[in-house]
N, C-alpha and C positions, 0 to 999 in steps of 0.2 A: 792367396797366402804365399809367404816366402817359399814354402814347400808346396807345392801344389800336388798335385801329385803331377877272234873276229867277233864284234858285238852283235848278238841276235837278241830278240826280245826275251826269249827263254830257250834253253837247250831243248831240243826235241825229245830227249829222253831224260826225264827227271827221276832219278832212282834214289832210294834211301834204304838204309837198314835201321835197326833200332838205335844205332849209335850216331848216325849222321848220313851224309849224302855220298852216294856213289854215282858217277856219271860224268857229264861233260862240263860241270862247273869248274871254274878256275880255283886252284888251291889258294887259300888265304895266306899261306906262308909255308916254310919248311916244316916237316913233321916234327912236332914237339908237343909236350903237354903244357897246357896253360890253365888258368882258372876261368871261372864264369865270365863271359863277355870279354875275355882277354885280360882280366885282372888276376895277376899271379897270386894275390893274397887269397883268392877264393877257390883254391884247389880242394879245400876241406871245409867242414862246417866251422871249425875253430877260426877260420879266416874272417868270419863276420865280426868277431870280437876285435880282431886286429884292424879291420876296416873302420870300425867305429872309433877306435883310438886314433887312427890316422886322421880321420875327419876332425876330431877334437883338436889334434895338434895343429892342423892347418887353420882352424877357425880362430885360434887365439891371436896369432900375428895379424890376421885380417881385421879383427876387432880393434886392435891397437892402431892400425893404419887409419881406420875410419875415425877413431877418436882424435888422432893427432893431425889428420889431414895429410895429403900426399900430392906431390907435384906431378907425378906420372899418371895417377888415376884419380878421377873424380870420386866423390863419395858414393854416387849412385852406381858407378862401375864396381867399386869395392864391395858394396852391399850385395850387388848381383853376383860378384865372385864368391862371397860368403854363402849366398843362397845356392849357387851352383855346386859347391862342395857338399852341402847337405843333400841336395836333390839327387846328385849322381849316386850317392850311397843309399839313400832311403828309397828312391824309386826302383833301383835295382833290387833291393831287399824285398820290397813289396811284390815285385814280379816273381821272384824266387819263392817267396812264401806261398803264393797261390799256385805255382806251376811245377815246381821242381819234383822230380820223380823220387827223390830220397827224402823221407820224412825228417831225418836228422838235419839236413840242409834247410828244409822249410822251417823247422823249429828254431834253428840258429838265426835265420833271417828275421823271424818274428821278434826274437829277443833284440836284435839290432834295431829294428824299426821302433820298438818301444823306447829304447835308449836315445835314438836319434830324434824321436818325436819330442821327448822331454827337453833335449838340448834346443831343438827348434823353438819350442814355446818359451823357454827361458830367454833365448835371444829376442824373440818377438816382444817380450815384456821388459827388455833391458833399456832403460831410458836414455843413456848416453848415445846408443846407436840411433834411436829415434830422433833425439834432439839435434845431433850432428847432421843427420840426413835432411831433416826438415830445414835446418838453417842453411844448408848448402844450396837450396833453391834460390837464395839471395846471394850468398857469398861466392858461389861458383857459377852464377848465371851465365857469364860470358863464355863458359867452357861447355855449356849444355846445348844440344840440339833438340828438335821437337820430340824425338823418341826418348831421349834422356829425361825430358821434363815429364812426359806421359808416364814413364816407368817409375820415376821418382815419386810422382803424385800417387800412383797406385800403391807403392811400397809404404808411403806415409799413412795412407788410408788403412792399409792392412795392419800396420803397427797399432793404429788407434782402435781397430776392431778387436785387437788382442788385449786391449785394456792397458796399453803402455803408459797412459796418462794417470792411471789409478795409483793410490798409495801402495806401499810395498806389500802389505798384508793381502790386499786384493789381487795384486799381480801374482803372488804365490798361489792364491786360490785359483786363478786362471790356469796356471800350469797343472795344478792337481786335477781340476775338472777336465782338462784336455786329455789327461791320462785315462780318466774314467770313460770318456767318450770312445777312445780307442779300444779299451778293453771290452766295453759293452758291444761295440760294433763287431769285433772279432768273434765274440761269443754268439751273437745273433746270426752272423753269416755262417758259422759252423753248423747251425741247425737248419738252414734253409733247404738243404738237399737231402735231409735225413729220410731213410726209408721207413715204412710203417709195417709192423708185424700184423699178419692176418691170422685171426683165430682159426683153430683147426676146423671147427664146424663150418665157418664161412669159406674156408679154403676148399672144402669138399662141395659145399652148396654152389659156389660160383666158379669152381674149377680154376682156382688162382694159385700162383706160387706162394711161398711162405711169407714173402715180403712184397709190398707195393713200392715201386720206385717212380711211379708217375700217376697223375690224377686222370689220365686219359685211358678210356676203354673203348675199343671199336666193336664191342659186342652188340649184337642186334637186340639183346635183352636190356630194356630200359632199367629194370631193377638192378642189374649188375653194373650198368654205367653209373647209376646213382651211388651205389655202394662204394665203388672204387673211388669216385670223386670225393665223396663226403668223408671217407676214412682217411684218404691221403691229405685232405685239406682241413681235417678236424682241428679246432682250436687247441693250441698247445700251451700249457701254463708256463713251461720253461722258456719258450720263445717270447711269450707275453711279458715275462719278468725281465728278460734281456732288453726287449723293446722299451719297456717302461723306464728302465735304467738309462737307456740311450736318450730318450726324449727328455727325461728329467735333467740329465746332465747338460744336454744342448740348451734347454730352456734356462737353466741356471747360468750358463755361459753367456747367453744373450742378455739376460737381465744384468749380469755383472758388468757388461760392457756398454750398458745404456740403451739397449734395444727393447722394444715392447715384447718381442718374441724372436725365436730362432728363424721363423719364416720371414720376419721383417729384416733380420740381419743378413739373410742369404741372398737378398735380391739386389744388392749393391752392384752396379755396373751391368746388370742384365738388360736385355732389350726391352722388357716390359717395365723394369725400373722399380717396382714396389710390390709388396704383398697384395695390396688391394687390386692393382692392375692384373696380377697373375690370377687372383681369385675370380675377377670379373671375366678375364679371358677364358678360363676353363668353363665356368657356368654358361657363358655366352656361347661357347663352342658346343657344349652339350645340348643346349636348347636348339641351336641351328641344325645339329646333326641328327637329333632324335627322330624327326619324321623319316629320314632316309634309313636309319637303323630300324625303326618300327616296320618299314616296308620289307626290309630284309628278314626281320624276325617273323613276319607273317608268312613269307615264302618257306622258311624253315618249319613253321608250325604246320603248314599244309603237308610237308614231307613227313613230319612226325605223325600226323593224323592218319596218313596212309599206312603207316607202320603200326600205330597203336591208336585205335579208334576212340579210346576213352580219354586221351590226353587233351587238355585244354590250354596248357602253357608249355613253352619250351623251357627246359631246365638248364642251369649252367652245365650240368653233367652231359647234356645232349649236344652241346654246340659242336664239338670236334667231330662226333659221329655224323650228325646231320649235315655239317658243312662238307665233309668228304662225300657223303651220299649224294647231296645236291650237285656238287661239281661233277661227279662221275656221270650223272644223268644229263645235266645241262650241257656239258662240253664233251661228253663221250669219254671213254677210258683214256687215261693219260697216255700219250705216245711213249710208252715205257721203253720200247726198243730204241727209239730215237734219242731219248734222254740218256739212256745208259751208254749209248755210243758217243754222244756229243757233250753231255754235261759231265765233264771230268775236270779234275783239279788243274791239270795242265792246260786244257783248253780255256778254262775260265781265267787263269793267270795270263795267258797269252792275249785273251780278249781285253783284259784290263790294260795290259801293256800297249795294245794298239791305240787305246784312247789316250793314254798319257803321252805317247810318242806324237800323236797328231796334235794334241792340245798344247803340250808343254815342251816337246822335244826331249822328253825323259824316257829312257829305256831302263831295263833291268838286266843285271848280270848275275848268274848263279855262282856262288862261291861255296867251297867246302869248309865247314867249321873245323878248327883245330881240335885235337883231342882235349877234352875238358872244357872247351869253350861254351858248350851247352849241356843240358842234362840228357839222360836217356829218353829217347822218344823219336817220333817221326817229325823231323825238323828240316825245313828248307831255309837256307840263308840267301837272301837276294840283296844286291847293292844297286841303288838308284844312281843313274849316271846321266848328266845333262848332255846337250848336243855338242859341247866343247870337250867332253871327256872328263869333266869334273865329277867326283863322287859326292853325291848329295847326302847320303845316309844309308843305313843298313836296316833291313826288316827281316826278322826271323818269323817263320810261320810254324807254329807248333800245332800239328793237325790231328794227332790221335787222342782218343779218349782213354784215360787210365785212372786207376784208383788214386785219390788224393788231389786230382786236378779239378778245378772249378768247371762246372758243366756249361755255363753260358759262353758264347763267343764274345770276346772282348779284346781290347787294345791296351797295351802298356807302353807308356813312354819311359824307357829306361834312361835315356839321356837326351837333352834338348840341344839345339844349336846355340852357339854363343861365340863371340869374338873374345879370345883369351888375351891376357896381358901381353903375351909374346907377339900378338898380331895374327897368330894362326886362328883358324876357325875350328871349333869343336862341332863335329857332325852328329846328327841325331841317330839314336838307336831305338828301334821299335820292336816290340814282340806282339804278334797277333796270336791269340789263343783260339783255336777252332777245334770243334769236336766232329771230325769228318769220318772217323773210322775207329774200329776197336784197336786195343794195344797190339802193336806189330810183333811178328816173330819171323825171322828170316828176311830175305830180300823181297822187297815189294816195290813195284814201279808206282811211285806217287803220281806221276803224270796221268796214269790210266785209272786212278781211283774214281769210280762213279760217285757223284754227289747230287743231292737233291737241288731243285731249283731254289728253295729257300736258303740252303747252304751257300749256293752260288751268289745269291743276293747279299748274304752276310759277308762273304769275302769281298765283294765290291765295296760294301759299307766300311768294313774295317781297313781295307787298303786306302779308302778315301781319307781316313784319319792319318794314315802314314804319309800320304802325299801332302796333307796339310802341314805336317811337321817338316817334310823335305823342302817344301816351297816357302814356308814361313820362317826363314832363317834370319832373324833379327840379331842385332849385336848383343842384346841382353836376353839371357835365357828366361828371365821372368816373364817376358811377353812373346816368346818365340812359339811358332806353330800353334798347337792346341792349348797353349797357356793363355787362354782368353776366356771370357764368360762362357758358362756351360752351354747356353742356348746357341751361341755362335759356333762353338767348337763342334756341334753336331751337324752344322749345315753342310760343309764339304762332303762329309761321309754320307749324309742322307741324299744329297744331290746325285751321288753315284748310283743310288737305287733307281732313280729316274732314268739314268743312262742304261742300266741293265735291262729294264723292262721296255726299252724302245725296240721296235721290231728290227730296225737296221742293225743296231748294236747286238741284239741277241743272235742274229744270223752270223755276224762276224765274230761272235764269241763262242757260240756252240758249233764249232766247226773244227775239223781235223787239220793237221799240218799239210795234208795233200789236197786241201781245197774243198772237201766234202762238208756240207753244212746242214743243219737242221732244216727240214722242209718249212717253207714260209707259212703254210697252213698250221703245221704243228706249233711253230713259234707263236703265231697269233692265238692259238688255243691256250697255250701256256700262259700268255699275258692276260687274256680275258679271264681265265680261271683264277689267277692270282689276284686280280683286281676285284673279283666278285666278293660280296659280303664284307667289303672293307669298312663300311660305316659302322658295323657292329664292333669291329676291332678298334676304330678310333674312339667310339664312345666308351669302351672299356678302358682304353689307355687314358682318356681324359678323366675318367672316374678314379683310376689308380693315382693319377697325378694330383687330383684334388684331395684325395685321402692323404697323400704324402705332404701336401701343403697344409692342410687343415690340422693334421696331427701335430704340426709344429707351430700352429697359430696360438694366440694368447689364451683364448677361452677354452678351446678343446684340449690343448696340451695340459693345462692345469687340471681339468676334469679327469683326464686320463692318468696323470701323475698321482692324483689323489684317490684313484680307484672308483670314481663316480661313474665312469663309463669305460668299457673295454674297447680295445682297438677293433675288435670284430664288430661291435655295435656301430662304431664310427664308420667303418667301411660299408656295412650293410645299409645304413641310412643313406649314404651317398648313392650306392648302386640302385636302391629301391626308388630313389627320386629320379635318377638319370634314366633308368630303363624299367619302369614299373610293371611292364607286362612280361617279365621273365621270372620264372620260378627259381627260388633260392632256398638253400638250407641255411637257417640263421646261425648254425654252429660252424659253418665252413669259414676258414680263416686264411684266405689267399695271402693276406699281408704277412703271415708268418713264413711264407716262402719267397718273399719279395726282396731279393738281394739289393735292388736299387735304392732301398731306404738308407743304405750305408753310404755309398759314395755320392748320391745325389741330394740327400736330405733337404726336402722342400723345393727341389728344382727338377723333379722328374718331368714336369711339364715341358722342359727344354726340348724333348724329342718332338713334341707337337709344334712348337714354335719353329723348330728347324725344318720340319716336314713342309710347313707352309712356305717358309722362306725359300727352301730348295725348289719347291714347285714354281714359285715366281721366277727364280733364276733360270730354271729349265725352260719355261715358256718364253722368257725374254731373250735368251742367248743361245740355247742349244737345241731346242725342239726342231727348228728348221734344218739344222745340220749338226749332229752330235760330234762330228770330227772337225769342226770349224776352228782352225788355228788362230784366227783373229780373236774370236770369242774366248778361246782358251788362254791366250796371252793376257787378256783383260782380267780373267778370273784368277790367273796365276799371280798377277800384280796385286789383286785384292787379298789373296791368301798370304802374300809375302809379308804383310804387316803383322801377322799373328794377332797378338793383343795390343800391338803398338798404336792402334787407332781404335776409338770406340766402335762397337759393332754397328751401331746405327749409322755412323759415317760411312763405313765400308759398304753396307747394304744400300744406302741411299745413292752412293756413287754407281753401284751396279744396276739398281732398279730405276733410278731417275726420280724417285720420291721416297719419303720415309716409310718403313714397314710398320704401319700403325696396327694396334690390336684389332681394329675392325677389318682392316685389309687382310690380316692373317686369318681371321675367322672366316671371312667371305671366301678366301681361296680354298680352304679345306671344305667348307660347306658346298661350294660349287662342284668340287671334285667328287664329293660323296653323292650329290644328286645325280651326277652323270653315271656313276658305277652302281647305283642302287636300283636301277630300273631292270629288275630281273624277271624272267618269265618263269611261270610255274612248271613243274616237271611231274611226270608219272614215275613212281618207283615200284 
């Protein structure tokens, strides 16, 4: 859509207070008060209304130039300029809505998004824009290069997906329905992380706090584990109502614009190409992975029977407890002292920097944000710099957990790269939201914060997204960096997970500035432990992806909208077919906690496609030497296209052959067969 959504690697001492950085980072400028991300309008919540008006004022003249034609700028450049004005404001507001420490600022950002979203959809359905852009493919052909044509064709296609060709009444309906989708999504997401009240009698019986904030209990009591899980995951009618409204509006939008369903509409330009191919990929993957997952489930059942002789099936509520128990027995106690010493935020960032320097010649400089540039929190500001000293972009790491901040680790593209009309380049701005520590008080050395292995993996993943934006600097923001099909956008970030779990990389990452590193045996244990029981994870992810796809499909979406089936029934049918030998509570509603239904809508399977493609890239180019500069240069060139080339073309160039669905399935199945050969343990 037009809106999509002296140099050292790092200073040895990265310090922060609740307001910003203290330490050896370079000052961004003289001491002064600015607004969010350096925008002076955004010093207060009222600034979002002013920002929205500013965007409207800039859009009008651009629309006029597109309609009249322009000797200086082609129409595709002007439409991209228009898109850029909207994206800079709306993407910034979306980030602020989810992360800002001040509820008033978050509320103002949400109001701005709603107004900008309406403006966006109005422009997406404005026929003169579409007609002039489409006509320019012929009238301005001699002024267009390959990237221009690709961008123009994508924009025309997205106008058509917005129903621009429809009569005026239907176009107005499109704008109205788009607003409904936004409102339903906001409401659903606000309920995903809600806590659950514990009845007084149950609080006493199970020795629980007054509210449940997680479905996971590590209690040895199976009854308590089941209670915590089922209570936290219990079907919630308010969430069901919001989800039904969301699916209903998405289905109406798809039908209005000529698609059989929203699931069909969403697959345009994806690697798999169609709803049918995505459906077959997921069921094919489930069938191939199931034998490995069943072997892993049998190992966990053996552990469960040693704890509870009467159990005949592993329950969903047992998985976390049994997984931890198995790993502690199979791999020994985690090398906790080694991890606390070496797995720190500073070490992980330096380890990532060593990779980018070796592969791309890119290092990072720490900068100190100006007063007002960011919200209150534990925030690091890093600037990516290439080997010639050119600044590629900025990434902010928001690392503490606080009230009002979304719980999941994620990546926000606040601004994309783009060649401006002046000839200057607009550099990317990225925010990574990470929940590594409680809300801070006083001075805390961020570099020494101990983090889990999973958190370190997530940092590599999210920084992989940032590097994609820094390397994918196309002249049109519409196709820059991660502005590409969802399944392709997840490949660079997922590839970084393969780097992290390489023994050589882990030893060079989990090490101190004076050269001390995690013992090779400890690193090997960590890697083996993390890979264990991965088939069960893949089959669950495939099941959730299939639920996401099917809930948006023609038949099931209509049954759900009409109340003939609940979303809980849809998910349970899929899970029972995918993994029939696991015990479930039919009232548990994991999907009511599933944030990804909002941004990914029928494309959650993208993670699995990306995981397989990343595995192929790793084996073909980096497994022999993860610091190979020649392979890095080739991968940097591939990422430089952003969405300016079809995903299949980019991957075929890297892999030597097309990434077919069968190849993607075979890759994940082979990986699972290797990791599922687990020995039994005594507990």
